[in-house]
C-alpha positions as CSV (number, residue, x, y, z in Angstrom):
1,M,-19.8,24.6,36.9
2,S,-16.0,25.3,36.8
3,V,-14.2,26.4,33.7
4,A,-12.3,23.1,33.6
5,G,-15.6,21.2,33.7
6,T,-17.0,23.2,30.9
7,L,-13.9,22.7,28.7
8,E,-14.0,19.0,29.4
9,G,-17.7,18.8,28.5
10,T,-17.1,20.7,25.3
11,S,-14.2,18.4,24.4
12,R,-16.4,15.3,25.0
13,K,-19.1,16.7,22.8
14,R,-16.6,17.4,20.0
15,T,-15.2,13.9,20.3
16,A,-18.6,12.3,20.2
17,G,-19.6,14.4,17.2
18,S,-16.4,13.4,15.4
19,N,-17.0,9.7,16.2
20,R,-20.6,9.9,14.9
21,R,-19.4,11.5,11.6
22,R,-16.7,8.8,11.1
23,L,-19.3,6.1,11.9
24,G,-21.8,7.6,9.5
25,K,-19.2,7.7,6.6
26,R,-18.4,4.0,7.2
27,V,-22.1,3.1,7.3
28,Y,-22.6,4.8,4.0
29,G,-19.7,2.9,2.5
30,V,-21.0,-0.4,3.8
31,V,-24.5,0.3,2.4
32,L,-23.0,1.2,-1.0
33,I,-21.0,-2.0,-1.2
34,A,-24.1,-4.0,-0.1
35,A,-26.2,-2.3,-2.8
36,I,-23.6,-3.1,-5.5
37,L,-23.4,-6.8,-4.4
38,L,-27.2,-7.0,-4.3
39,F,-27.5,-5.6,-7.8
40,W,-24.8,-8.2,-9.0
41,E,-26.8,-11.0,-7.4
42,V,-30.1,-10.0,-8.9
43,S,-28.7,-9.2,-12.3
44,S,-27.2,-12.6,-12.5
45,R,-30.2,-14.5,-11.1
46,L,-32.8,-12.7,-13.3
47,G,-30.6,-12.8,-16.4
48,W,-30.2,-9.1,-16.8
49,I,-26.5,-9.8,-17.7
50,V,-26.2,-13.1,-19.5
51,S,-22.5,-14.2,-19.3
52,A,-20.7,-17.3,-18.1
53,Y,-18.3,-14.8,-16.4
54,W,-21.0,-13.2,-14.3
55,P,-21.9,-15.7,-11.6
56,P,-24.2,-14.8,-8.7
57,V,-22.5,-13.3,-5.7
58,S,-23.8,-16.1,-3.5
59,Q,-21.9,-18.6,-5.7
60,I,-18.8,-16.5,-5.3
61,F,-19.1,-16.5,-1.5
62,Q,-19.6,-20.2,-1.5
63,A,-16.5,-20.6,-3.6
64,A,-14.6,-18.4,-1.2
65,I,-15.6,-20.6,1.7
66,V,-14.5,-23.7,-0.2
67,Q,-11.2,-22.0,-1.0
68,L,-10.6,-21.1,2.6
69,A,-11.5,-24.6,3.8
70,G,-9.2,-26.3,1.3
71,G,-6.3,-24.0,2.1
72,D,-5.2,-23.4,-1.5
73,I,-6.1,-19.7,-1.4
74,L,-4.2,-19.2,1.8
75,V,-1.1,-20.9,0.4
76,S,-1.2,-18.7,-2.7
77,L,-1.9,-15.5,-0.7
78,A,0.9,-16.3,1.7
79,A,3.4,-16.7,-1.2
80,T,2.3,-13.3,-2.6
81,L,2.5,-11.5,0.7
82,R,6.0,-13.0,1.4
83,R,7.3,-11.6,-1.9
84,A,5.5,-8.3,-1.3
85,A,6.9,-7.9,2.2
86,I,10.5,-8.5,1.1
87,G,10.2,-6.2,-1.9
88,F,8.5,-3.5,0.2
89,A,11.3,-3.7,2.8
90,V,14.0,-3.4,0.3
91,G,12.4,-0.7,-1.8
92,S,11.3,1.4,1.1
93,T,14.7,1.2,2.8
94,L,16.5,2.4,-0.4
95,G,13.8,5.0,-1.0
96,V,14.2,6.6,2.5
97,A,18.0,6.4,2.4
98,L,18.4,7.9,-1.1
99,G,15.7,10.4,-0.5
100,I,17.5,11.8,2.6
101,L,21.0,11.6,1.0
102,L,19.9,13.4,-2.2
103,G,17.9,15.9,-0.2
104,R,21.0,16.9,1.7
105,S,23.7,16.5,-0.9
106,K,23.8,18.7,-4.0
107,V,26.6,16.5,-5.5
108,L,24.4,13.4,-5.3
109,R,21.4,15.3,-6.7
110,I,23.3,16.3,-9.7
111,A,24.7,12.8,-10.2
112,L,21.7,10.6,-9.6
113,L,18.5,12.6,-9.8
114,P,18.4,12.8,-13.7
115,L,18.7,9.0,-13.9
116,I,15.9,8.5,-11.2
117,E,13.6,10.9,-13.1
118,I,14.2,9.1,-16.4
119,V,13.3,5.7,-14.9
120,R,10.5,6.8,-12.6
121,P,7.8,7.3,-15.3
122,I,8.3,3.8,-16.7
123,P,5.4,1.5,-15.6
124,T,6.8,-1.3,-13.6
125,P,4.9,-4.1,-15.5
126,A,6.6,-2.8,-18.7
127,V,10.0,-3.7,-17.3
128,I,9.1,-7.3,-16.2
129,P,9.5,-8.9,-19.7
130,P,13.0,-7.5,-20.2
131,L,13.9,-8.5,-16.6
132,I,12.9,-12.1,-17.3
133,M,16.0,-12.4,-19.6
134,F,18.3,-11.4,-16.7
135,L,16.6,-12.7,-13.6
136,G,14.5,-15.6,-14.9
137,V,11.0,-16.2,-13.6
138,D,11.8,-17.1,-10.0
139,D,11.3,-14.9,-6.9
140,A,14.3,-12.7,-7.7
141,L,12.3,-11.2,-10.6
142,K,9.2,-10.6,-8.6
143,I,11.0,-9.1,-5.6
144,F,13.0,-6.8,-7.8
145,A,9.9,-5.6,-9.6
146,I,8.1,-5.0,-6.2
147,S,11.2,-3.2,-4.8
148,L,11.3,-0.9,-7.9
149,A,7.6,0.0,-7.6
150,T,8.0,0.6,-3.9
151,F,11.1,2.7,-4.2
152,F,9.8,5.6,-6.3
153,P,6.8,6.9,-4.1
154,V,8.9,6.5,-1.0
155,F,11.9,8.2,-2.5
156,T,9.8,11.1,-4.0
157,N,8.0,11.8,-0.7
158,T,11.2,11.5,1.4
159,F,13.1,13.8,-1.0
160,A,10.3,16.4,-0.9
161,G,10.1,16.1,2.9
162,V,13.8,16.7,3.4
163,A,13.5,19.8,1.2
164,T,10.8,21.3,3.5
165,V,12.8,20.8,6.7
166,D,13.3,24.3,8.3
167,D,17.0,25.2,7.7
168,T,17.0,27.1,11.0
169,L,16.8,23.8,12.8
170,I,19.8,22.4,10.9
171,Q,21.8,25.6,11.4
172,T,21.0,25.5,15.1
173,A,22.3,21.9,15.3
174,R,25.5,23.0,13.6
175,T,25.9,25.9,16.0
176,F,25.9,23.4,18.8
177,R,28.4,21.3,16.9
178,T,26.0,18.3,16.6
179,S,27.3,15.5,14.5
180,W,25.8,14.8,11.1
181,A,24.4,11.4,12.3
182,R,22.9,13.0,15.4
183,T,21.4,15.8,13.3
184,L,19.9,13.2,10.9
185,L,18.3,11.2,13.7
186,R,17.2,14.1,16.0
187,V,16.3,16.8,13.4
188,I,15.9,15.7,9.8
189,L,14.3,12.3,10.3
190,P,11.6,13.4,12.8
191,A,10.7,16.4,10.6
192,T,10.5,14.2,7.5
193,L,8.5,11.3,9.0
194,P,5.0,12.6,7.8
195,A,6.3,12.7,4.3
196,I,7.9,9.3,4.6
197,A,4.7,7.8,6.0
198,A,2.7,9.2,3.1
199,G,5.1,7.6,0.6
200,L,5.0,4.3,2.5
201,R,1.3,4.3,2.5
202,T,1.2,4.9,-1.2
203,A,3.7,2.1,-1.8
204,T,1.7,-0.5,0.1
205,S,-1.0,-0.6,-2.5
206,L,1.5,-0.5,-5.4
207,T,3.4,-3.4,-3.7
208,L,0.4,-5.7,-3.7
209,V,-0.6,-4.7,-7.3
210,V,2.9,-5.3,-8.7
211,A,3.3,-8.6,-6.8
212,V,0.1,-9.9,-8.4
213,V,0.9,-8.6,-11.9
214,S,4.4,-10.1,-11.8
215,E,2.9,-13.5,-10.8
216,M,0.4,-13.3,-13.6
217,I,3.1,-12.5,-16.2
218,A,5.9,-14.9,-14.9
219,G,4.6,-16.9,-12.0
220,S,4.3,-20.5,-10.9
221,S,2.7,-19.7,-7.5
222,G,1.0,-16.9,-5.7
223,I,-2.4,-15.3,-6.0
224,G,-1.7,-13.8,-9.4
225,Y,-0.8,-17.2,-10.8
226,Y,-3.9,-18.6,-9.2
227,L,-6.1,-16.0,-10.9
228,V,-4.7,-16.9,-14.3
229,E,-5.2,-20.6,-13.6
230,M,-8.9,-20.0,-12.7
231,Q,-9.4,-17.9,-15.8
232,Y,-8.0,-20.7,-18.0
233,A,-10.1,-23.3,-16.1
234,L,-13.2,-21.2,-16.8
235,R,-14.0,-20.9,-13.0
236,P,-15.1,-17.3,-12.7
237,D,-16.5,-18.0,-9.2
238,L,-13.1,-19.0,-7.9
239,M,-11.5,-16.2,-9.8
240,Y,-13.8,-13.5,-8.3
241,A,-13.4,-15.2,-4.9
242,A,-9.6,-14.8,-5.1
243,V,-10.1,-11.1,-6.1
244,M,-12.3,-10.7,-3.0
245,Y,-9.6,-12.1,-0.8
246,L,-7.1,-9.7,-2.4
247,A,-9.5,-6.8,-1.7
248,I,-9.9,-7.8,2.0
249,T,-6.1,-8.2,2.3
250,G,-5.4,-4.8,0.8
251,Y,-8.0,-3.1,3.0
252,T,-6.6,-4.8,6.1
253,I,-3.0,-3.8,5.3
254,N,-4.1,-0.2,4.8
255,R,-6.0,-0.1,8.1
256,L,-3.1,-1.6,10.0
257,F,-0.8,1.0,8.4
258,L,-3.1,3.8,9.5
259,V,-3.2,2.5,13.1
260,L,0.6,2.3,13.2
261,E,0.9,5.7,11.7
262,A,-1.5,7.2,14.3
263,R,0.5,5.7,17.1
264,L,4.0,6.5,15.8
265,I,3.2,9.8,14.2
266,P,0.2,11.1,16.2
267,W,0.5,14.6,14.8
268,M,-0.6,13.3,11.3
269,G,-4.2,12.9,12.5
270,K,-6.5,10.2,13.7
271,T,-7.7,7.3,11.6
């Protein structure tokens, strides 16, 4: 057998082994979820947990199917995702832009970084009540809150990523009299992409959380408002079914992000 054939065989064995390990981890995760749901079903059916807010899982699944057939849950989920998408786009764009600018400009760091660091630790839900006085309870409030929650992880990761760019690369670009814009696009941005991607991935989960919380506090539509309605209506089956749809949506968004990340930034690793 040739050396090339031996190397190819070794590579295939490693790939197969890696695939088996990933599949094994996913199987364990599925088994754990199934075990938890089975315990929930049995504990409710046999009366281990006696509560009106502990319906059997089978009843929750039935309610989820009814919700899907009626279309109410899809309308509510679509409203939440629309606000989340707009807020994510605004917050991530500002986070990347300011992260790069402050990372490369000492003057801007001195002027803006203290303000950002003061505001950053404040939990986003805590600023929603004061914002109601200025923005009302319409979409402007929710989109602003989502943008605020998205901005900080993206900014922090981008800022840290710019700081780690090898200064030799930038000095080399200056030696060749490369313009600032070209240096940004060809040197700084590619080197910072892994950090930006990490911030964006963190922000995706925060985006959905803040979207739901803002709708629960000051909403008239969306999945957060739907959850509150079902709570007041004493329909725990519909409430848990809505939470289940939220979990599925969040998981799907995360998986899609990982796929895009693997394609656009392959050096970050496989999904």
